[in-house]
Backbone of each chain as nested JSON, in Angstrom:
{
  "chains": [
    {"id": "A", "residues": [
      {"number": 1, "name": "MET", "atoms": {"N": [74.332, 46.5, -8.226], "CA": [73.688, 45.12, -9.299], "C": [75.035, 44.683, -9.249]}},
      {"number": 2, "name": "GLU", "atoms": {"N": [75.155, 43.103, -8.752], "CA": [75.976, 42.115, -8.037], "C": [75.883, 40.68, -9.439]}},
      {"number": 3, "name": "VAL", "atoms": {"N": [76.455, 40.742, -9.984], "CA": [76.537, 39.235, -10.998], "C": [77.004, 37.939, -10.359]}},
      {"number": 4, "name": "LEU", "atoms": {"N": [76.655, 37.238, -10.502], "CA": [77.309, 35.942, -10.263], "C": [77.471, 34.884, -11.299]}},
      {"number": 5, "name": "SER", "atoms": {"N": [78.162, 34.39, -12.272], "CA": [78.178, 33.46, -13.004], "C": [78.669, 32.292, -12.735]}},
      {"number": 6, "name": "VAL", "atoms": {"N": [77.871, 30.748, -12.998], "CA": [77.683, 29.108, -12.706], "C": [78.292, 28.515, -13.899]}},
      {"number": 7, "name": "SER", "atoms": {"N": [78.541, 27.667, -13.546], "CA": [78.74, 26.295, -13.996], "C": [80.328, 25.229, -13.854]}},
      {"number": 8, "name": "VAL", "atoms": {"N": [79.614, 24.327, -14.713], "CA": [79.86, 22.927, -13.283], "C": [82.135, 23.025, -14.162]}},
      {"number": 9, "name": "ASP", "atoms": {"N": [82.39, 24.129, -13.983], "CA": [83.599, 23.794, -14.514], "C": [84.31, 24.649, -12.639]}},
      {"number": 10, "name": "SER", "atoms": {"N": [85.698, 23.859, -12.999], "CA": [86.094, 23.706, -11.558], "C": [86.785, 25.358, -11.889]}},
      {"number": 11, "name": "ILE", "atoms": {"N": [87.083, 26.015, -10.87], "CA": [87.6, 27.162, -10.248], "C": [88.92, 27.333, -11.328]}},
      {"number": 12, "name": "HIS", "atoms": {"N": [89.804, 26.164, -11.436], "CA": [91.32, 26.473, -12.275], "C": [90.436, 26.611, -13.824]}},
      {"number": 13, "name": "SER", "atoms": {"N": [89.824, 25.939, -13.931], "CA": [89.597, 26.299, -15.37], "C": [88.735, 27.298, -15.602]}},
      {"number": 14, "name": "HIS", "atoms": {"N": [87.774, 28.171, -15.12], "CA": [87.55, 29.962, -14.938], "C": [88.744, 30.494, -15.374]}},
      {"number": 15, "name": "LYS", "atoms": {"N": [89.203, 30.39, -14.027], "CA": [90.764, 31.213, -14.105], "C": [91.367, 31.471, -15.798]}},
      {"number": 16, "name": "VAL", "atoms": {"N": [91.489, 30.005, -16.131], "CA": [92.002, 29.75, -17.309], "C": [91.756, 30.643, -18.639]}},
      {"number": 17, "name": "TRP", "atoms": {"N": [89.988, 30.164, -18.661], "CA": [89.488, 31.327, -19.11], "C": [89.386, 32.867, -19.363]}},
      {"number": 18, "name": "GLN", "atoms": {"N": [89.25, 32.913, -18.339], "CA": [89.004, 34.634, -18.085], "C": [90.813, 35.191, -18.616]}},
      {"number": 19, "name": "GLU", "atoms": {"N": [91.735, 34.199, -17.885], "CA": [93.176, 34.697, -18.895], "C": [93.156, 34.752, -20.231]}},
      {"number": 20, "name": "THR", "atoms": {"N": [92.767, 33.35, -20.944], "CA": [93.315, 33.146, -21.9], "C": [92.49, 33.887, -22.818]}},
      {"number": 21, "name": "GLU", "atoms": {"N": [90.719, 34.076, -22.78], "CA": [89.681, 34.065, -23.635], "C": [88.97, 34.876, -22.885]}},
      {"number": 22, "name": "LEU", "atoms": {"N": [88.232, 35.231, -22.183], "CA": [87.726, 36.717, -21.822], "C": [87.885, 37.992, -21.592]}},
      {"number": 23, "name": "SER", "atoms": {"N": [89.907, 38.174, -21.018], "CA": [90.333, 38.714, -21.029], "C": [90.89, 39.298, -22.286]}},
      {"number": 24, "name": "LYS", "atoms": {"N": [90.433, 38.819, -23.176], "CA": [90.293, 39.444, -24.589], "C": [89.697, 39.975, -25.363]}},
      {"number": 25, "name": "MET", "atoms": {"N": [88.512, 39.658, -24.734], "CA": [86.935, 39.896, -25.162], "C": [86.15, 41.416, -24.445]}},
      {"number": 26, "name": "VAL", "atoms": {"N": [86.77, 41.737, -22.931], "CA": [86.434, 42.489, -22.417], "C": [87.789, 42.493, -21.568]}},
      {"number": 27, "name": "GLU", "atoms": {"N": [87.789, 44.06, -21.63], "CA": [89.245, 44.73, -20.734], "C": [89.354, 43.896, -19.604]}},
      {"number": 28, "name": "GLY", "atoms": {"N": [90.287, 43.989, -18.77], "CA": [90.552, 43.742, -17.787], "C": [90.069, 41.984, -17.562]}},
      {"number": 29, "name": "GLY", "atoms": {"N": [89.024, 41.194, -18.585], "CA": [88.706, 39.925, -18.072], "C": [87.05, 40.218, -17.269]}},
      {"number": 30, "name": "VAL", "atoms": {"N": [86.253, 39.419, -17.623], "CA": [84.957, 39.903, -16.439], "C": [84.751, 39.992, -14.922]}},
      {"number": 31, "name": "PRO", "atoms": {"N": [84.52, 41.199, -14.645], "CA": [84.689, 41.795, -13.211], "C": [83.888, 41.188, -12.468]}},
      {"number": 32, "name": "TYR", "atoms": {"N": [82.891, 40.079, -12.583], "CA": [82.412, 38.855, -11.486], "C": [82.371, 37.598, -11.089]}},
      {"number": 33, "name": "PRO", "atoms": {"N": [82.568, 37.248, -9.247], "CA": [82.901, 36.014, -9.746], "C": [82.667, 34.681, -10.447]}},
      {"number": 34, "name": "MET", "atoms": {"N": [83.201, 33.772, -10.505], "CA": [82.623, 32.792, -11.441], "C": [83.048, 31.426, -10.909]}},
      {"number": 35, "name": "LEU", "atoms": {"N": [81.834, 31.274, -10.241], "CA": [81.534, 29.923, -9.264], "C": [81.297, 28.868, -9.932]}},
      {"number": 36, "name": "SER", "atoms": {"N": [82.406, 28.011, -9.226], "CA": [82.372, 26.634, -9.575], "C": [81.496, 25.445, -9.245]}},
      {"number": 37, "name": "ASP", "atoms": {"N": [79.987, 24.6, -9.79], "CA": [79.141, 23.813, -9.132], "C": [79.58, 22.654, -9.818]}},
      {"number": 38, "name": "GLN", "atoms": {"N": [80.53, 21.868, -9.28], "CA": [81.222, 20.827, -9.699], "C": [79.805, 19.774, -9.174]}},
      {"number": 39, "name": "GLY", "atoms": {"N": [79.533, 18.656, -10.283], "CA": [78.601, 18.055, -9.761], "C": [76.779, 18.506, -9.562]}},
      {"number": 40, "name": "GLY", "atoms": {"N": [77.076, 19.683, -9.602], "CA": [75.503, 20.321, -9.982], "C": [74.951, 20.398, -9.276]}},
      {"number": 41, "name": "LYS", "atoms": {"N": [75.777, 20.755, -7.697], "CA": [74.441, 20.747, -6.288], "C": [73.73, 21.899, -6.829]}},
      {"number": 42, "name": "ILE", "atoms": {"N": [74.4, 23.62, -7.123], "CA": [73.159, 24.65, -7.441], "C": [72.875, 24.396, -8.974]}},
      {"number": 43, "name": "GLY", "atoms": {"N": [72.788, 23.672, -9.747], "CA": [71.802, 24.054, -10.633], "C": [70.95, 23.307, -9.819]}},
      {"number": 44, "name": "ARG", "atoms": {"N": [71.018, 21.897, -9.607], "CA": [69.842, 21.199, -9.382], "C": [68.211, 21.895, -8.138]}},
      {"number": 45, "name": "LEU", "atoms": {"N": [69.403, 23.034, -7.439], "CA": [68.626, 23.695, -6.332], "C": [67.618, 24.657, -7.495]}},
      {"number": 46, "name": "TYR", "atoms": {"N": [68.245, 24.995, -8.687], "CA": [67.213, 26.18, -9.333], "C": [66.761, 25.463, -11.077]}},
      {"number": 47, "name": "GLY", "atoms": {"N": [67.08, 24.184, -10.386], "CA": [66.304, 23.401, -11.446], "C": [66.659, 23.715, -12.895]}},
      {"number": 48, "name": "VAL", "atoms": {"N": [68.235, 24.172, -13.061], "CA": [68.802, 24.288, -14.178], "C": [69.711, 22.98, -14.637]}},
      {"number": 49, "name": "TYR", "atoms": {"N": [69.766, 21.95, -13.552], "CA": [70.799, 21.109, -13.943], "C": [70.609, 19.61, -15.016]}},
      {"number": 50, "name": "ASP", "atoms": {"N": [71.193, 19.718, -15.963], "CA": [70.366, 18.641, -16.897], "C": [71.949, 17.298, -16.79]}},
      {"number": 51, "name": "GLU", "atoms": {"N": [70.38, 15.978, -15.918], "CA": [71.307, 15.395, -15.361], "C": [72.32, 14.391, -16.645]}},
      {"number": 52, "name": "GLU", "atoms": {"N": [71.379, 14.351, -17.483], "CA": [71.842, 13.852, -18.5], "C": [73.173, 14.242, -19.543]}},
      {"number": 53, "name": "ALA", "atoms": {"N": [73.323, 15.565, -19.684], "CA": [74.53, 16.489, -19.881], "C": [75.555, 16.71, -19.015]}},
      {"number": 54, "name": "GLY", "atoms": {"N": [74.523, 16.484, -17.838], "CA": [75.617, 16.383, -16.683], "C": [76.347, 17.793, -16.9]}},
      {"number": 55, "name": "VAL", "atoms": {"N": [75.836, 18.97, -17.048], "CA": [75.792, 20.839, -16.964], "C": [74.734, 21.744, -16.765]}},
      {"number": 56, "name": "ASN", "atoms": {"N": [75.065, 22.844, -16.558], "CA": [74.128, 23.465, -15.544], "C": [73.761, 23.865, -17.561]}},
      {"number": 57, "name": "VAL", "atoms": {"N": [72.23, 24.359, -17.37], "CA": [71.281, 25.281, -18.896], "C": [71.729, 26.549, -18.719]}},
      {"number": 58, "name": "ARG", "atoms": {"N": [71.147, 27.271, -19.147], "CA": [71.262, 28.801, -19.478], "C": [70.26, 29.602, -18.646]}},
      {"number": 59, "name": "GLY", "atoms": {"N": [69.998, 29.242, -17.391], "CA": [69.29, 29.958, -16.133], "C": [69.913, 30.927, -15.785]}},
      {"number": 60, "name": "ARG", "atoms": {"N": [68.747, 32.269, -15.347], "CA": [69.086, 33.635, -15.243], "C": [68.472, 34.031, -14.335]}},
      {"number": 61, "name": "PHE", "atoms": {"N": [68.599, 34.42, -12.805], "CA": [67.863, 34.756, -11.686], "C": [68.22, 35.999, -11.611]}},
      {"number": 62, "name": "LEU", "atoms": {"N": [66.976, 37.043, -11.288], "CA": [67.029, 37.978, -11.173], "C": [66.595, 38.068, -9.236]}},
      {"number": 63, "name": "ILE", "atoms": {"N": [67.63, 38.169, -8.294], "CA": [67.105, 38.268, -6.941], "C": [67.33, 39.52, -6.367]}},
      {"number": 64, "name": "ASP", "atoms": {"N": [65.987, 40.094, -5.251], "CA": [65.964, 41.122, -4.961], "C": [67.476, 41.315, -3.773]}},
      {"number": 65, "name": "PRO", "atoms": {"N": [67.178, 42.799, -3.238], "CA": [67.691, 42.383, -1.857], "C": [66.97, 41.683, -0.481]}},
      {"number": 66, "name": "ASP", "atoms": {"N": [65.848, 41.177, -0.386], "CA": [65.664, 40.9, 0.019], "C": [65.468, 38.84, -0.02]}},
      {"number": 67, "name": "GLY", "atoms": {"N": [66.511, 38.75, -0.95], "CA": [66.882, 37.442, -1.776], "C": [65.907, 37.069, -1.926]}},
      {"number": 68, "name": "ILE", "atoms": {"N": [64.243, 37.661, -2.468], "CA": [63.349, 36.761, -3.139], "C": [63.426, 36.834, -4.873]}},
      {"number": 69, "name": "ILE", "atoms": {"N": [63.489, 35.814, -5.777], "CA": [63.199, 35.883, -6.704], "C": [62.463, 36.852, -7.591]}},
      {"number": 70, "name": "GLN", "atoms": {"N": [62.782, 37.123, -8.11], "CA": [61.652, 38.278, -8.938], "C": [61.368, 37.987, -10.201]}},
      {"number": 71, "name": "ALA", "atoms": {"N": [62.866, 37.388, -11.129], "CA": [62.71, 37.284, -12.732], "C": [63.049, 35.769, -12.741]}},
      {"number": 72, "name": "MET", "atoms": {"N": [63.056, 35.033, -13.719], "CA": [63.848, 34.431, -14.267], "C": [63.813, 33.795, -15.568]}},
      {"number": 73, "name": "GLU", "atoms": {"N": [64.509, 33.094, -16.096], "CA": [64.513, 32.807, -18.037], "C": [65.663, 31.655, -18.345]}},
      {"number": 74, "name": "VAL", "atoms": {"N": [64.851, 30.831, -18.561], "CA": [65.938, 29.589, -18.872], "C": [65.898, 29.175, -20.303]}},
      {"number": 75, "name": "LEU", "atoms": {"N": [66.698, 29.18, -21.273], "CA": [67.625, 29.35, -22.655], "C": [68.372, 27.43, -22.395]}},
      {"number": 76, "name": "THR", "atoms": {"N": [68.232, 27.069, -23.791], "CA": [68.995, 25.841, -23.86], "C": [70.27, 26.533, -24.636]}},
      {"number": 77, "name": "PRO", "atoms": {"N": [71.322, 25.241, -23.955], "CA": [73.027, 26.113, -24.663], "C": [72.441, 26.676, -25.666]}},
      {"number": 78, "name": "PRO", "atoms": {"N": [72.239, 26.619, -26.942], "CA": [72.623, 26.752, -28.722], "C": [71.898, 28.768, -28.204]}},
      {"number": 79, "name": "VAL", "atoms": {"N": [71.567, 29.033, -27.33], "CA": [71.186, 30.246, -27.73], "C": [71.391, 31.658, -26.516]}},
      {"number": 80, "name": "GLY", "atoms": {"N": [72.432, 31.98, -26.535], "CA": [72.759, 33.169, -25.466], "C": [71.699, 34.058, -24.99]}},
      {"number": 81, "name": "ARG", "atoms": {"N": [72.004, 34.574, -24.012], "CA": [71.206, 35.433, -23.616], "C": [70.976, 37.062, -24.234]}},
      {"number": 82, "name": "ASN", "atoms": {"N": [70.114, 37.709, -23.74], "CA": [70.137, 39.288, -24.362], "C": [69.972, 40.221, -22.972]}},
      {"number": 83, "name": "ASP", "atoms": {"N": [70.953, 41.083, -23.058], "CA": [71.122, 41.475, -21.807], "C": [70.419, 42.781, -21.457]}},
      {"number": 84, "name": "ALA", "atoms": {"N": [69.877, 43.245, -22.507], "CA": [69.309, 44.671, -22.875], "C": [67.817, 44.264, -22.307]}},
      {"number": 85, "name": "GLU", "atoms": {"N": [67.193, 42.971, -22.706], "CA": [65.668, 42.553, -21.648], "C": [65.971, 42.714, -20.116]}},
      {"number": 86, "name": "LEU", "atoms": {"N": [67.186, 42.062, -20.137], "CA": [67.653, 41.599, -18.468], "C": [67.833, 43.128, -17.676]}},
      {"number": 87, "name": "PHE", "atoms": {"N": [68.725, 44.125, -18.584], "CA": [68.466, 45.795, -18.33], "C": [67.492, 46.391, -17.478]}},
      {"number": 88, "name": "ARG", "atoms": {"N": [66.562, 46.319, -18.813], "CA": [64.923, 46.96, -18.613], "C": [64.027, 45.996, -17.602]}},
      {"number": 89, "name": "GLN", "atoms": {"N": [64.486, 44.913, -17.231], "CA": [63.717, 44.197, -16.394], "C": [64.439, 44.237, -14.548]}},
      {"number": 90, "name": "ILE", "atoms": {"N": [65.359, 44.983, -14.887], "CA": [66.422, 45.176, -13.599], "C": [65.717, 46.858, -13.235]}},
      {"number": 91, "name": "LYS", "atoms": {"N": [65.775, 47.422, -14.162], "CA": [64.799, 49.045, -13.812], "C": [63.387, 49.485, -13.635]}},
      {"number": 92, "name": "ALA", "atoms": {"N": [63.024, 48.197, -14.287], "CA": [61.559, 47.889, -13.765], "C": [61.035, 47.824, -12.63]}},
      {"number": 93, "name": "TYR", "atoms": {"N": [61.514, 46.595, -11.763], "CA": [61.827, 45.853, -10.421], "C": [62.279, 46.901, -9.488]}},
      {"number": 94, "name": "GLN", "atoms": {"N": [63.125, 47.815, -9.461], "CA": [64.085, 48.682, -8.86], "C": [63.162, 49.981, -8.762]}},
      {"number": 95, "name": "HIS", "atoms": {"N": [62.586, 49.96, -9.908], "CA": [60.853, 51.141, -9.56], "C": [60.206, 50.937, -9.065]}},
      {"number": 96, "name": "GLN", "atoms": {"N": [59.736, 49.897, -9.2], "CA": [58.45, 48.925, -9.007], "C": [58.578, 49.295, -7.021]}},
      {"number": 97, "name": "ARG", "atoms": {"N": [59.752, 48.577, -6.964], "CA": [59.892, 48.471, -5.384], "C": [60.262, 49.614, -4.454]}},
      {"number": 98, "name": "ALA", "atoms": {"N": [60.654, 51.102, -5.337], "CA": [60.654, 52.346, -4.639], "C": [59.601, 52.829, -5.0]}},
      {"number": 99, "name": "THR", "atoms": {"N": [58.702, 52.536, -5.738], "CA": [57.632, 53.712, -5.751], "C": [56.363, 53.287, -5.571]}},
      {"number": 100, "name": "LYS", "atoms": {"N": [56.303, 51.672, -5.33], "CA": [55.189, 50.827, -5.261], "C": [54.222, 50.686, -6.665]}},
      {"number": 101, "name": "GLU", "atoms": {"N": [54.627, 51.836, -7.389], "CA": [53.812, 51.645, -8.712], "C": [53.989, 50.72, -9.17]}},
      {"number": 102, "name": "VAL", "atoms": {"N": [52.854, 50.144, -10.591], "CA": [53.241, 48.725, -11.625], "C": [53.386, 49.605, -12.734]}},
      {"number": 103, "name": "ILE", "atoms": {"N": [54.636, 48.493, -13.72], "CA": [54.966, 48.517, -14.673], "C": [54.431, 48.012, -16.107]}},
      {"number": 104, "name": "PRO", "atoms": {"N": [53.856, 48.892, -16.503], "CA": [52.801, 48.493, -18.046], "C": [53.979, 47.531, -18.659]}},
      {"number": 105, "name": "ALA", "atoms": {"N": [53.341, 46.731, -19.916], "CA": [54.203, 45.415, -20.667], "C": [55.211, 46.639, -21.906]}},
      {"number": 106, "name": "GLY", "atoms": {"N": [56.309, 46.409, -21.809], "CA": [56.541, 46.893, -23.394], "C": [57.283, 48.238, -22.329]}},
      {"number": 107, "name": "TRP", "atoms": {"N": [57.171, 48.062, -21.217], "CA": [57.986, 49.785, -20.407], "C": [59.292, 49.898, -20.805]}},
      {"number": 108, "name": "GLN", "atoms": {"N": [59.656, 51.115, -20.787], "CA": [60.83, 51.683, -21.141], "C": [61.516, 52.048, -20.086]}},
      {"number": 109, "name": "PRO", "atoms": {"N": [62.516, 52.297, -19.046], "CA": [62.774, 53.538, -18.388], "C": [62.147, 55.029, -18.841]}},
      {"number": 110, "name": "GLY", "atoms": {"N": [61.737, 55.75, -17.762], "CA": [61.131, 57.453, -18.678], "C": [59.302, 57.016, -19.305]}},
      {"number": 111, "name": "ASP", "atoms": {"N": [59.035, 55.778, -19.32], "CA": [58.004, 55.668, -19.484], "C": [56.858, 55.985, -18.264]}},
      {"number": 112, "name": "PRO", "atoms": {"N": [55.967, 56.387, -18.728], "CA": [54.547, 56.305, -17.464], "C": [54.351, 54.742, -16.837]}},
      {"number": 113, "name": "THR", "atoms": {"N": [54.679, 54.809, -15.21], "CA": [53.772, 53.91, -14.736], "C": [52.336, 53.806, -14.282]}},
      {"number": 114, "name": "LEU", "atoms": {"N": [51.363, 53.261, -13.366], "CA": [50.622, 53.177, -13.208], "C": [50.667, 53.059, -11.862]}},
      {"number": 115, "name": "THR", "atoms": {"N": [49.26, 53.7, -11.02], "CA": [49.423, 53.718, -9.001], "C": [48.003, 52.867, -9.876]}},
      {"number": 116, "name": "PRO", "atoms": {"N": [48.307, 51.508, -8.96], "CA": [47.581, 50.827, -9.015], "C": [46.64, 50.796, -7.752]}},
      {"number": 117, "name": "THR", "atoms": {"N": [45.347, 51.639, -7.865], "CA": [44.169, 51.632, -7.017], "C": [43.202, 51.449, -7.778]}},
      {"number": 118, "name": "ASP", "atoms": {"N": [41.272, 50.97, -7.039], "CA": [40.29, 50.634, -7.734], "C": [40.409, 51.707, -8.592]}},
      {"number": 119, "name": "LYS", "atoms": {"N": [40.564, 52.944, -8.377], "CA": [39.723, 53.514, -9.125], "C": [39.899, 53.263, -10.975]}},
      {"number": 120, "name": "LEU", "atoms": {"N": [41.437, 53.013, -11.117], "CA": [42.321, 52.105, -12.77], "C": [41.553, 50.777, -13.068]}},
      {"number": 121, "name": "ALA", "atoms": {"N": [40.929, 50.109, -12.193], "CA": [40.25, 49.374, -13.075], "C": [39.287, 49.843, -13.837]}},
      {"number": 122, "name": "GLY", "atoms": {"N": [39.681, 49.404, -15.018], "CA": [38.372, 49.349, -16.5], "C": [38.569, 50.263, -17.23]}},
      {"number": 123, "name": "ARG", "atoms": {"N": [40.322, 51.809, -16.788], "CA": [40.201, 52.588, -16.679], "C": [41.599, 52.846, -17.627]}},
      {"number": 124, "name": "VAL", "atoms": {"N": [42.352, 51.457, -17.5], "CA": [44.064, 51.652, -17.772], "C": [43.959, 52.548, -19.37]}},
      {"number": 125, "name": "TRP", "atoms": {"N": [42.889, 52.466, -20.466], "CA": [43.355, 52.448, -21.58], "C": [43.292, 53.849, -21.456]}},
      {"number": 126, "name": "GLU", "atoms": {"N": [42.602, 54.73, -20.68], "CA": [43.226, 56.446, -20.453], "C": [44.423, 57.244, -20.426]}},
      {"number": 127, "name": "ILE", "atoms": {"N": [44.9, 56.001, -19.782], "CA": [46.252, 55.916, -19.713], "C": [47.744, 55.878, -20.711]}},
      {"number": 128, "name": "TRP", "atoms": {"N": [47.133, 54.567, -20.755], "CA": [48.137, 53.985, -21.753], "C": [47.871, 52.909, -22.839]}},
      {"number": 129, "name": "LYS", "atoms": {"N": [48.827, 52.962, -23.623], "CA": [48.385, 52.105, -24.527], "C": [49.264, 51.616, -25.264]}},
      {"number": 130, "name": "PRO", "atoms": {"N": [49.604, 50.373, -25.741], "CA": [50.435, 49.391, -25.937], "C": [51.297, 50.114, -26.959]}},
      {"number": 131, "name": "ARG", "atoms": {"N": [53.18, 49.825, -27.573], "CA": [53.464, 50.502, -28.791], "C": [53.013, 49.875, -30.119]}},
      {"number": 132, "name": "GLN", "atoms": {"N": [52.397, 50.633, -31.005], "CA": [52.428, 49.92, -31.874], "C": [53.404, 50.003, -32.443]}},
      {"number": 133, "name": "GLU", "atoms": {"N": [54.117, 49.059, -33.42], "CA": [55.416, 48.755, -34.372], "C": [55.33, 48.648, -35.69]}}
    ]},
    {"id": "B", "residues": [
      {"number": 1, "name": "MET", "atoms": {"N": [62.488, 20.613, -3.63], "CA": [62.443, 22.003, -3.832], "C": [62.473, 22.484, -4.849]}},
      {"number": 2, "name": "THR", "atoms": {"N": [61.209, 23.636, -5.541], "CA": [61.479, 24.135, -6.608], "C": [61.13, 25.713, -6.391]}},
      {"number": 3, "name": "VAL", "atoms": {"N": [62.27, 26.375, -7.073], "CA": [62.661, 27.866, -7.523], "C": [60.726, 28.329, -8.069]}},
      {"number": 4, "name": "PHE", "atoms": {"N": [60.808, 29.259, -7.575], "CA": [59.257, 29.873, -8.505], "C": [59.873, 31.522, -7.711]}},
      {"number": 5, "name": "VAL", "atoms": {"N": [59.21, 32.483, -8.7], "CA": [59.105, 33.722, -8.737], "C": [58.164, 34.297, -7.227]}},
      {"number": 6, "name": "GLY", "atoms": {"N": [58.917, 35.265, -7.246], "CA": [57.975, 35.894, -5.478], "C": [58.459, 34.633, -4.276]}},
      {"number": 7, "name": "LYS", "atoms": {"N": [59.367, 33.746, -4.22], "CA": [59.774, 32.935, -3.64], "C": [61.313, 32.846, -3.138]}},
      {"number": 8, "name": "PRO", "atoms": {"N": [61.45, 32.592, -1.932], "CA": [63.109, 32.987, -1.606], "C": [64.584, 32.454, -3.299]}},
      {"number": 9, "name": "ALA", "atoms": {"N": [65.029, 32.534, -3.041], "CA": [66.053, 32.036, -3.511], "C": [66.999, 31.298, -2.722]}},
      {"number": 10, "name": "PRO", "atoms": {"N": [67.341, 30.016, -3.412], "CA": [67.693, 28.692, -2.016], "C": [69.245, 29.177, -2.141]}},
      {"number": 11, "name": "ASN", "atoms": {"N": [70.159, 29.767, -1.038], "CA": [71.169, 29.74, -0.429], "C": [71.743, 28.699, -1.009]}},
      {"number": 12, "name": "PHE", "atoms": {"N": [73.428, 29.293, -0.819], "CA": [74.471, 27.87, -1.193], "C": [75.776, 28.527, -1.429]}},
      {"number": 13, "name": "THR", "atoms": {"N": [77.126, 27.859, -0.748], "CA": [77.862, 27.879, -0.846], "C": [78.973, 27.718, -1.892]}},
      {"number": 14, "name": "ALA", "atoms": {"N": [79.6, 28.181, -2.597], "CA": [80.778, 28.093, -3.852], "C": [82.334, 28.106, -3.564]}},
      {"number": 15, "name": "LYS", "atoms": {"N": [82.611, 27.315, -4.559], "CA": [84.467, 27.982, -4.875], "C": [84.219, 28.79, -6.262]}},
      {"number": 16, "name": "ALA", "atoms": {"N": [84.919, 30.022, -6.027], "CA": [84.792, 30.693, -7.075], "C": [86.31, 31.467, -7.351]}},
      {"number": 17, "name": "PHE", "atoms": {"N": [86.453, 31.956, -8.708], "CA": [87.394, 32.851, -9.309], "C": [87.075, 34.219, -9.345]}},
      {"number": 18, "name": "HIS", "atoms": {"N": [87.491, 35.517, -8.935], "CA": [87.545, 36.183, -8.801], "C": [88.314, 37.417, -9.187]}},
      {"number": 19, "name": "ASN", "atoms": {"N": [88.57, 38.41, -9.832], "CA": [89.834, 39.408, -9.264], "C": [90.842, 38.6, -9.543]}},
      {"number": 20, "name": "GLY", "atoms": {"N": [91.057, 37.675, -10.144], "CA": [92.629, 36.932, -10.13], "C": [93.157, 35.976, -9.098]}},
      {"number": 21, "name": "ALA", "atoms": {"N": [92.014, 36.053, -8.387], "CA": [92.306, 35.072, -7.401], "C": [91.114, 34.14, -7.003]}},
      {"number": 22, "name": "PHE", "atoms": {"N": [90.887, 32.898, -5.941], "CA": [90.265, 32.072, -5.536], "C": [89.693, 32.35, -4.103]}},
      {"number": 23, "name": "LYS", "atoms": {"N": [88.352, 32.446, -3.658], "CA": [87.536, 32.446, -3.058], "C": [86.373, 31.907, -2.25]}},
      {"number": 24, "name": "THR", "atoms": {"N": [85.857, 31.815, -1.602], "CA": [84.027, 31.636, -1.532], "C": [82.92, 32.35, -1.247]}},
      {"number": 25, "name": "VAL", "atoms": {"N": [81.972, 31.97, -2.126], "CA": [80.926, 32.595, -2.187], "C": [80.064, 32.473, -1.627]}},
      {"number": 26, "name": "LYS", "atoms": {"N": [79.152, 32.937, -0.895], "CA": [78.024, 32.563, -0.337], "C": [76.819, 33.903, -0.634]}},
      {"number": 27, "name": "LEU", "atoms": {"N": [75.704, 33.047, -1.165], "CA": [74.903, 33.877, -2.179], "C": [74.02, 34.636, -0.421]}},
      {"number": 28, "name": "GLU", "atoms": {"N": [73.643, 34.158, 0.656], "CA": [73.062, 35.238, 2.056], "C": [74.327, 36.166, 1.832]}},
      {"number": 29, "name": "ASP", "atoms": {"N": [75.545, 36.487, 1.612], "CA": [76.287, 37.321, 1.778], "C": [75.657, 38.486, 0.757]}},
      {"number": 30, "name": "TYR", "atoms": {"N": [74.749, 38.512, -0.173], "CA": [75.216, 39.502, -1.314], "C": [72.937, 39.882, -0.7]}},
      {"number": 31, "name": "ARG", "atoms": {"N": [72.759, 39.427, 0.255], "CA": [71.745, 40.418, 0.933], "C": [71.376, 41.95, 1.0]}},
      {"number": 32, "name": "GLY", "atoms": {"N": [70.585, 42.708, 0.73], "CA": [70.641, 43.943, 0.754], "C": [71.151, 44.731, -0.712]}},
      {"number": 33, "name": "LYS", "atoms": {"N": [71.332, 43.3, -1.777], "CA": [72.168, 44.119, -3.332], "C": [71.471, 43.151, -4.452]}},
      {"number": 34, "name": "TRP", "atoms": {"N": [70.81, 43.706, -5.31], "CA": [69.947, 43.065, -6.09], "C": [71.386, 41.842, -7.132]}},
      {"number": 35, "name": "VAL", "atoms": {"N": [70.954, 40.986, -7.703], "CA": [71.891, 39.966, -7.672], "C": [71.088, 39.532, -8.896]}},
      {"number": 36, "name": "VAL", "atoms": {"N": [71.982, 39.208, -10.181], "CA": [72.103, 38.075, -10.891], "C": [72.731, 37.596, -11.45]}},
      {"number": 37, "name": "LEU", "atoms": {"N": [71.997, 36.038, -11.122], "CA": [72.764, 34.486, -10.499], "C": [72.596, 34.0, -12.034]}},
      {"number": 38, "name": "CYS", "atoms": {"N": [73.582, 33.445, -13.34], "CA": [74.011, 33.41, -14.233], "C": [74.054, 31.886, -14.818]}},
      {"number": 39, "name": "PHE", "atoms": {"N": [73.256, 31.239, -15.082], "CA": [74.467, 29.808, -15.205], "C": [74.513, 29.058, -16.483]}},
      {"number": 40, "name": "TYR", "atoms": {"N": [75.304, 28.738, -17.194], "CA": [75.923, 28.656, -18.37], "C": [76.721, 26.657, -18.654]}},
      {"number": 41, "name": "PRO", "atoms": {"N": [76.427, 26.804, -19.677], "CA": [76.749, 25.424, -20.199], "C": [78.165, 24.787, -19.427]}},
      {"number": 42, "name": "GLY", "atoms": {"N": [79.4, 25.602, -19.863], "CA": [80.588, 25.328, -19.593], "C": [81.95, 26.347, -20.654]}},
      {"number": 43, "name": "ASP", "atoms": {"N": [82.858, 26.52, -19.686], "CA": [83.853, 27.342, -20.095], "C": [84.103, 27.232, -21.271]}},
      {"number": 44, "name": "PHE", "atoms": {"N": [84.728, 28.035, -22.085], "CA": [85.154, 27.809, -23.545], "C": [84.409, 27.083, -24.833]}},
      {"number": 45, "name": "THR", "atoms": {"N": [82.882, 27.403, -24.106], "CA": [82.657, 26.311, -25.315], "C": [82.026, 28.37, -25.856]}},
      {"number": 46, "name": "TYR", "atoms": {"N": [80.92, 28.194, -27.054], "CA": [80.743, 29.096, -28.125], "C": [80.304, 29.851, -27.854]}},
      {"number": 47, "name": "VAL", "atoms": {"N": [78.679, 30.356, -27.106], "CA": [78.002, 31.341, -27.357], "C": [78.169, 31.69, -25.187]}}
    ]}
  ]
}
C-alpha cells in the first residue's frame, strides 16, 4: 500500500514542514511522497479543490492496482481523518479482490464474508447479523 | 470529468518531496499497487 499526500503548498514548504514539525511527530518524518499541487490542477481533477479558499479540502481516494477508485471520503478542513476506517476498507477491498467474496456491513478482518450466489438471496440472516452494541 | 467509485482515477504528474529529496511522481507509475491519495488544505495548519 502506497500513500501520496497532496496540497497546494510548494515542495519547498513540504521540505520545511517535514524537517521542522512532522519529523517531531513521526520518527524520521512521514515516509510517503508529499506532492505539490500549486494552482489546484490535481484537486480540480478529483473534485476537491475549493476555488474560493484556494486549497484542496480533505479528500481521500482508495485506488486499486488497476487504477480504479474503489472508495472515497471528503471532509471539510476543520476535522481530521480516522485511519482505522481507512485500514478496514483497504483490508476489505483486498479480501474481496482476492476471494471474490462480498463484505457485509461492519466487517472486521477475521469476520466471515459472504459468497454471492442466488441461493443466498433472502437467507443472509441465517449466517450474518449486524453487531449489537 | 467527474471522479466516481468504480471508475479510473485521473492520471497526473506532480513535483514531490520524498526521503529528503525533490522528485516527480506520476500516478500511473503506481499501477499494480494499492494507493491512498490524500488531499489536505495546507502545510503547518493544525489538523
